[in-house]
C-alpha positions in Angstrom: 2.9 -34.6 -13.6 3.6 -32.2 -10.9 4.7 -28.7 -11.7 6.7 -27.0 -9.1 8.0 -23.8 -9.1 11.2 -23.4 -7.0 11.8 -20.8 -4.5 15.2 -18.4 -5.9 18.3 -19.8 -3.6 19.7 -16.6 -3.2 16.9 -15.5 -0.9 16.7 -19.7 0.7 17.2 -19.3 4.4 15.8 -15.8 5.1 12.1 -16.1 6.0 10.8 -12.6 5.9 12.0 -11.9 2.1 11.8 -15.9 1.0 8.8 -16.3 -2.2 6.8 -18.8 -1.7 6.6 -21.6 -3.1 3.6 -22.9 -5.0 3.6 -26.7 -5.7 2.0 -28.7 -8.3 -0.8 -25.3 -8.8 -1.8 -25.0 -12.7 -0.6 -22.5 -15.0 -3.1 -20.6 -15.7 -1.8 -17.9 -18.7 1.6 -17.5 -20.0 2.4 -14.4 -21.7 5.7 -14.4 -23.5 6.7 -10.9 -25.2 9.7 -9.4 -27.4 10.7 -5.7 -27.4 13.1 -3.6 -29.3 14.9 -0.8 -28.4 17.0 1.1 -30.4 20.3 2.4 -29.4 21.7 6.1 -29.3 24.2 5.3 -31.7 26.0 1.5 -33.2 27.4 -0.2 -30.5 30.4 -2.4 -31.2 32.3 -5.3 -29.0 34.7 -5.6 -31.7 33.1 -8.5 -33.8 30.1 -7.0 -34.4 27.6 -4.2 -34.8 24.1 -3.7 -33.6 22.0 -0.4 -33.4 19.2 -1.7 -30.7 18.8 -4.1 -28.2 15.7 -6.5 -28.0 14.0 -8.1 -24.4 12.1 -10.6 -24.2 9.5 -10.7 -21.5 7.3 -14.0 -19.9 4.7 -13.4 -17.3 3.1 -16.6 -15.9 0.4 -16.7 -14.0 -0.1 -19.7 -11.0 -3.1 -19.3 -8.2 -3.7 -15.9 -8.9 0.3 -14.5 -8.3 2.1 -13.5 -11.2 5.8 -14.0 -12.2 7.8 -11.6 -14.5 10.9 -12.7 -15.7 12.4 -11.2 -18.1 16.1 -11.7 -20.8 17.8 -9.7 -23.1 18.1 -11.9 -26.3 17.1 -12.1 -29.9 13.3 -12.2 -30.8 13.9 -16.2 -31.6 13.8 -16.5 -27.7 10.2 -15.4 -27.7 8.4 -17.6 -30.4 10.2 -20.4 -28.9 8.9 -20.3 -25.9 5.4 -19.7 -27.3 5.7 -22.4 -29.8 8.0 -25.3 -28.4 7.6 -24.4 -24.1 4.8 -22.7 -23.5 2.4 -25.9 -24.9 4.5 -28.2 -22.8 4.3 -26.0 -19.8 0.8 -25.9 -19.8 0.5 -29.4 -20.5 2.8 -30.3 -17.5 0.8 -28.0 -15.2 -2.9 -29.9 -16.3 -4.8 -31.3 -13.7 -5.3 -34.2 -15.5 -1.9 -34.5 -16.0 -1.3 -34.8 -12.4 0.6 -38.3 -11.3 0.8 -38.4 -7.8 3.2 -41.0 -7.7 5.2 -38.5 -10.7 8.1 -36.6 -8.9 6.6 -33.6 -11.6 9.1 -30.8 -13.7 10.6 -28.1 -11.9 11.4 -24.4 -13.2 
């Protein structure tokens, strides 16, 4: 199976700012972390109240290029990425799983 990292559609067509597309490069490392930041005061949306915000951060390395992504979500998302997605990404990008006839996994 081939892993392809696709360009951000917002930057496609702009040759001076478009990121390089990595195709078929094995994922060398995937790290995930969750950070909890307290709010100054309790916050509310009218239905729930909270006193902190959680950010999940993912760092991916392929071909000595690092990608960084984050989202504000519950810490369970970091566990999902670590326990479910990370093994899938690593096995899909390993050279042993490469199949020239396979269209691959696109992220």
